C-alpha positions in Angstrom: 155.5 116.1 60.7 157.2 119.0 62.3 154.1 120.6 63.7 153.4 117.7 66.1 150.0 116.8 64.5 149.5 113.1 63.7 147.9 112.9 60.2 146.3 109.5 61.0 144.6 111.0 64.0 143.3 113.9 61.9 141.9 111.4 59.3 140.3 109.3 62.0 138.8 112.4 63.8 137.1 113.3 60.5 134.7 110.4 60.8 131.6 111.8 62.4 130.0 108.3 62.7 132.8 107.2 65.0 132.2 110.3 67.1 128.5 109.4 67.4 129.4 105.8 68.2 131.6 107.1 71.0 128.8 109.2 72.4 126.4 106.3 72.4 129.0 104.0 74.0 129.6 106.6 76.7 125.9 106.8 77.3 125.6 103.0 77.4 128.5 102.8 79.9 126.7 105.3 82.1 123.5 103.3 82.0 125.4 100.1 82.9 127.0 101.8 85.8 123.7 103.2 87.0 124.9 106.7 86.5 122.3 108.0 84.1 119.6 107.1 81.7 120.4 107.6 78.0 119.2 111.1 77.2 118.5 112.0 73.6 118.6 115.7 74.4 122.0 115.4 76.1 123.5 113.5 73.2 122.3 116.2 70.8 123.5 119.0 73.0 127.0 117.3 73.3 127.1 116.8 69.5 126.2 120.4 68.9 128.8 121.6 71.4 131.4 119.5 69.7 130.5 121.0 66.3 130.7 124.5 67.8 134.1 123.8 69.2 135.3 122.5 65.8 133.9 125.6 64.1 135.7 127.9 66.6 138.9 125.9 66.2 138.8 126.3 62.4 138.2 130.0 62.7 141.1 130.3 65.2 143.4 128.3 62.8 142.4 130.7 60.0 143.2 133.7 62.1 146.5 132.2 63.3 147.5 131.5 59.7 146.6 135.0 58.6 148.7 136.4 61.5 151.6 134.1 60.6 151.4 132.0 63.7 150.8 128.9 61.6 152.8 128.2 58.5 151.2 124.9 57.6 148.2 125.6 55.3 147.3 121.9 55.4 146.5 122.0 59.1 144.2 125.0 58.5 142.5 123.2 55.6 142.1 120.0 57.6 140.5 121.9 60.5 138.1 123.8 58.2 137.1 120.6 56.4 136.6 118.8 59.7 134.3 121.6 60.9 132.4 121.7 57.6 131.8 117.9 57.7 130.6 118.1 61.3 128.2 120.9 60.5 126.9 119.0 57.5 126.3 115.9 59.6 124.5 118.0 62.2 122.3 119.6 59.6 121.4 116.2 58.2 120.5 114.8 61.6 118.4 117.9 62.2 116.6 117.4 58.9 115.9 113.7 59.8 114.5 114.7 63.2 112.3 117.4 61.6 111.1 114.9 59.0 110.3 112.3 61.8 108.4 115.0 63.8 106.4 115.9 60.7 105.6 112.3 60.0 104.4 111.8 63.6 102.2 114.9 63.4 100.6 113.5 60.2 99.6 110.2 61.9 95.9 109.6 62.4 94.9 108.7 66.0 
């Protein structure tokens, strides 16, 4: 491609499960090295920040395309889809967390 973007890297970066596995792997490596305990809140914050960065990147790509700085519409669409998939995954994780919280609150002691 003439724009310097590797299509295989774009396809691989679309997999949010691999991103979560990398986050978990990084956390496990830190625990092995004695650097930090695995922190659920930190993992969620990092994931949300990543989604935010992808959303901003998609908006920037749209603005650049509208301004004529990017001529490849495929790149813009890929960035937008990547951001949409990340947001969808984040919302599903949030829904599961809320469901788990509600289930815990319904438990009899």
